[in-house]
N, C-alpha and C positions, 0 to 999 in steps of 0.2 A: 490501501496497501494491496498489492497484487503480486502473485507469484511470478517470478521471472520466466517460468516455463509455461505460463498460461497465455500464450501469444494472442489468441482471439480476444480475450478479455482485456489485455493490455490496450489493444486498439480501441475498443469500445470505451474504456475508461479514459483514454487520452482524448477522445472526441468529446466526452462529457466534461472533462477537465477544461478543455479549451473554451467551452461555453460559459463556465462559471465566472462570475465577476467578483467573488468574495476572496478572502484569504484562503489559499489552498496549497496543497503539497501532494504530489503523486509519488508514492513510494513503491518501488519495485523490489521485492525481496529475491535476491539472486538464488537460483537453484530450487526455488519452491514451486509447487504446483498450485492448482486452484484452491484446494482446501488448506493450504499452508500446514500440512501435516508431517513434513519432513523433520528430522531431528533438528532442534534448536531454532526452527523458524518461528514458533509461537513466542519464544523468548524475544526474538527480534521485533515481532509485532508489538508485544507488550512494552518494550523499551520505547518504540516510536510513539505509541499511544501515551505513555507517561510523559514524554517530552511535549506532546501536543497539549495535554492537560496542564502541565506546568506553565506553558507559555500563554495559553488562552483562558484559563480559569483561575 
């Protein structure tokens, strides 16, 4: 998960994502910066993490 305003990191994560051959999902949180500290962004991250755990564990 990457903040939508963290443009340099988005590019680096996209490059790494493209190299992975496992099940993967790149999630960009709109309006968030690097630390995902804006209001309600941590809730979005927690929801996405919960979905992942429910699907893969």
